C-alpha positions as CSV (number, residue, x, y, z in Angstrom):
1,X,-3.3,15.7,13.3
2,X,-4.9,12.2,13.2
3,X,-3.3,10.0,10.4
4,X,-5.5,7.2,8.9
5,X,-3.8,4.5,6.9
6,X,-6.3,2.6,4.7
7,X,-5.4,-0.9,3.7
8,X,-7.3,-3.4,1.5
9,X,-6.9,-6.9,2.8
10,X,-10.4,-8.4,2.1
11,X,-10.3,-11.9,0.7
12,X,-13.6,-13.9,0.3
13,X,-13.8,-17.6,1.2
14,X,-13.5,-18.6,-2.4
15,X,-10.0,-17.1,-2.5
16,X,-8.6,-19.0,0.4
17,X,-5.3,-19.8,-1.3
18,X,-4.8,-16.2,-2.4
19,X,-5.6,-15.1,1.2
20,X,-3.0,-17.5,2.7
21,X,-0.3,-16.3,0.2
22,X,-1.1,-12.6,0.9
23,X,-1.2,-13.2,4.6
24,X,2.3,-14.6,4.6
25,X,3.6,-11.7,2.4
26,X,1.9,-9.1,4.7
27,X,3.7,-10.6,7.7
28,X,7.0,-9.6,6.2
29,X,6.0,-6.3,4.5
30,X,3.1,-4.2,5.6
31,X,3.0,-5.5,9.1
32,X,6.8,-4.9,9.6
33,X,6.4,-1.4,8.3
34,X,3.5,-0.6,10.6
35,X,5.3,-2.1,13.6
36,X,8.4,-0.1,13.1
37,X,6.9,3.3,12.4
38,X,8.3,6.0,14.8
39,X,4.9,7.7,14.7
40,X,2.0,5.2,14.5
41,X,-0.9,5.8,12.2
42,X,-4.5,4.7,12.9
43,X,-5.1,1.8,10.6
44,X,-8.5,1.2,8.8
45,X,-8.1,-2.2,7.1
46,X,-10.8,-3.8,5.0
47,X,-11.3,-7.4,5.8
48,X,-13.8,-10.1,4.7
49,X,-15.5,-11.5,7.8
50,X,-15.8,-14.8,6.0
51,X,-12.1,-15.0,5.0
52,X,-10.8,-18.5,5.9
53,X,-7.8,-16.8,7.5
54,X,-9.6,-13.8,9.2
55,X,-8.5,-14.6,12.8
56,X,-4.8,-14.7,11.8
57,X,-5.2,-11.6,9.7
58,X,-6.8,-9.6,12.6
59,X,-4.2,-10.8,15.1
60,X,-1.4,-9.8,12.7
61,X,-2.6,-6.3,12.3
62,X,-3.3,-5.9,16.0
63,X,0.3,-7.0,16.6
64,X,1.7,-3.9,14.9
65,X,1.0,-1.7,17.9
66,X,-1.2,0.5,15.8
67,X,-4.8,1.4,16.7
68,X,-6.7,-0.8,14.2
69,X,-10.3,-0.5,13.0
70,X,-11.5,-3.4,10.9
71,X,-13.8,-2.4,8.1
72,X,-15.8,-5.6,7.2
73,X,-16.5,-6.0,3.5
74,X,-17.5,-9.0,1.3
75,X,-14.7,-8.5,-1.2
76,X,-11.6,-6.6,-2.3
77,X,-12.6,-3.2,-3.8
78,X,-10.3,-0.7,-5.5
79,X,-12.3,2.5,-5.8
80,X,-15.0,4.3,-3.9
81,X,-14.9,2.3,-0.7
82,X,-16.4,3.8,2.5
83,X,-13.5,3.9,4.9
84,X,-15.5,5.3,7.8
85,X,-13.2,8.2,8.2
86,X,-13.5,10.5,11.2
87,X,-14.7,14.1,10.9
88,X,-12.5,17.1,11.0
89,X,-8.9,17.6,9.7
90,X,-7.0,14.4,9.1
91,X,-4.3,12.8,7.0
92,X,-5.5,9.9,4.9
93,X,-2.9,7.7,3.3
94,X,-2.9,4.3,1.8
95,X,-0.7,1.3,1.4
96,X,-1.3,-2.3,0.1
97,X,-0.9,-5.2,2.4
98,X,2.2,-6.2,0.5
99,X,4.0,-2.8,0.6
100,X,6.8,-1.5,2.9
101,X,7.3,2.0,4.3
102,X,10.4,3.6,5.7
103,X,10.4,3.9,9.5
104,X,10.1,7.7,9.2
105,X,7.3,7.7,6.7
106,X,4.4,8.6,9.0
107,X,6.7,10.8,11.2
108,X,7.7,13.1,8.4
109,X,4.1,13.2,7.1
110,X,3.0,14.5,10.5
111,X,5.8,17.1,10.5
112,X,4.8,18.3,7.1
113,X,1.0,18.4,7.5
114,X,-1.0,21.6,8.0
115,X,-4.7,22.3,8.1
116,X,-5.0,22.8,4.4
117,X,-6.6,20.7,1.7
118,X,-3.7,19.2,-0.3
119,X,-1.9,16.0,-1.3
120,X,1.4,15.2,0.4
121,X,3.6,13.3,-2.0
122,X,6.5,11.0,-1.4
123,X,7.9,10.7,-5.0
124,X,10.9,8.4,-4.5
125,X,11.1,4.8,-3.5
126,X,12.1,1.3,-4.6
127,X,10.5,-1.3,-6.8
128,X,11.3,-4.9,-5.6
129,X,10.8,-7.0,-8.6
130,X,12.2,-10.6,-9.3
131,X,14.6,-10.3,-6.4
132,X,16.0,-7.0,-7.7
133,X,15.8,-3.5,-6.3
134,X,15.1,-0.6,-8.6
135,X,15.0,3.0,-7.8
136,X,11.8,4.7,-8.9
137,X,10.9,8.4,-9.0
138,X,7.3,8.9,-9.8
139,X,5.3,11.7,-8.3
140,X,2.0,10.0,-9.1
141,X,3.0,6.7,-7.4
142,X,0.6,4.8,-5.1
143,X,1.7,6.3,-1.9
144,X,-0.1,9.8,-1.7
145,X,-1.5,11.2,1.5
146,X,-4.5,13.5,1.5
147,X,-4.8,16.3,4.1
148,X,-8.5,16.9,4.2
149,X,-11.5,17.9,6.4
150,X,-13.9,16.0,4.2
151,X,-14.7,12.4,3.5
152,X,-11.9,12.0,0.9
153,X,-9.3,9.3,0.5
154,X,-6.6,8.3,-2.1
155,X,-8.8,5.5,-3.5
156,X,-11.5,7.8,-4.9
157,X,-9.5,8.4,-8.0
158,X,-6.6,6.8,-9.8
159,X,-3.5,7.6,-7.7
160,X,-1.4,8.9,-10.7
161,X,-4.0,11.6,-11.2
162,X,-3.8,13.0,-7.7
163,X,-0.8,15.3,-8.4
164,X,-2.6,17.0,-11.3
165,X,-6.0,17.3,-9.5
166,X,-4.9,18.3,-6.0
167,X,-2.7,21.1,-4.7
168,X,0.4,19.1,-3.8
169,X,3.6,19.3,-1.8
170,X,6.6,16.9,-1.6
171,X,7.4,15.4,1.8
172,X,10.9,14.2,1.1
173,X,13.2,13.2,-1.8
174,X,14.6,10.2,0.2
175,X,13.3,6.8,-0.7
176,X,10.1,6.3,1.4
177,X,8.6,3.1,0.3
178,X,9.2,-0.3,-1.3
179,X,6.7,-1.5,-3.9
180,X,6.9,-5.2,-3.6
181,X,6.0,-7.2,-6.8
182,X,4.9,-10.8,-7.0
183,X,2.7,-13.1,-9.1
184,X,-0.5,-12.1,-7.2
185,X,0.1,-8.4,-7.5
186,X,-3.0,-6.6,-8.9
187,X,-1.0,-4.6,-11.4
188,X,2.0,-5.2,-13.6
189,X,5.5,-3.9,-13.2
190,X,6.1,-2.1,-16.5
191,X,9.6,-1.5,-17.8
192,X,9.4,2.2,-16.9
193,X,9.2,1.3,-13.2
194,X,12.4,-0.7,-13.2
195,X,15.0,1.3,-15.2
196,X,17.6,2.0,-12.5
197,X,18.9,-1.2,-10.9
198,X,20.5,-0.8,-7.4
199,X,22.6,-3.2,-5.3
200,X,21.1,-2.2,-2.0
201,X,18.5,-0.3,-0.1
202,X,18.8,2.3,2.7
203,X,18.7,-0.3,5.4
204,X,18.8,2.2,8.2
205,X,15.4,3.4,7.1
206,X,13.7,0.1,6.2
207,X,13.4,-2.7,8.8
208,X,12.2,-5.4,6.5
209,X,14.2,-8.5,5.6
210,X,14.4,-8.8,1.7
211,X,15.2,-12.4,1.9
212,X,12.2,-13.1,4.0
213,X,10.0,-11.3,1.6
214,X,11.4,-13.3,-1.4
215,X,10.6,-16.6,0.4
216,X,7.0,-15.3,1.3
217,X,6.4,-14.3,-2.3
218,X,7.6,-17.5,-3.9
219,X,4.2,-19.3,-3.7
220,X,2.7,-16.4,-5.7
221,X,4.8,-17.1,-8.7
222,X,6.9,-14.9,-10.9
223,X,5.8,-11.2,-11.1
224,X,4.9,-10.0,-14.6
225,X,6.8,-7.5,-16.5
226,X,3.9,-6.4,-18.7
227,X,0.2,-6.8,-19.0
228,X,0.4,-9.6,-21.7
229,X,1.9,-12.0,-19.2
230,X,-0.1,-10.8,-16.2
231,X,-2.0,-13.6,-14.3
232,X,-3.1,-11.9,-11.1
233,X,-6.6,-13.0,-9.8
234,X,-7.3,-9.3,-9.5
235,X,-6.5,-8.1,-13.0
236,X,-9.9,-8.2,-14.6
237,X,-11.4,-6.3,-11.6
238,X,-8.5,-3.7,-11.8
239,X,-9.0,-3.1,-15.6
240,X,-12.8,-2.8,-15.1
241,X,-12.4,-0.3,-12.3
242,X,-9.8,1.7,-14.2
243,X,-12.2,2.0,-17.1
244,X,-15.1,3.0,-14.9
245,X,-13.0,5.6,-13.1
246,X,-12.4,7.4,-16.5
């Protein structure tokens, strides 16, 4: 079954510094994750054609070895984007351009999938916050995958509502992803997302270099621990879209 991975990486020209910071983070997170997948997804990535760093961004995604389709959009959009999905049965997953997936993430999704409208959930992963790794179990996290024969994707509703609105199955109870947090992250890392501190990750299943991620994230500043101290350039947009999605 075709597996489409949708990624928002659209930065308009007035956000050149943000674009540069996210590009460097993406090189050590999302791009590494896609490059090391045992089973490659088809990537639909939203990019701004006027992005100052558009050529480097396109080349980076092409270097992952995935089939890539660039969806040109004027700006970053959270909900209700047209991802130009193919007809027929398909898996539609999502990740941000600063996320990391385990090397078997797409492989196990494919092994679990069946032609039935449902959400495939990977509830366990890591939160990488202020150079610390925390274990997080959250069925409504931001890494759901929809099995659908319609024009549906995980960005149509808020991700934490998907387990309560879709028939759902769990893919695996092993950590499947790393939610990387930094000063430009669109949402805050609340205390409930960082309760269990760990000393290490399952390095056999994650090909990323955490020290390189730390270095790439430094220009973005300190990641917030609540919404009072949040300074992301996306925060007003996220709050508006969350309110509209109600």
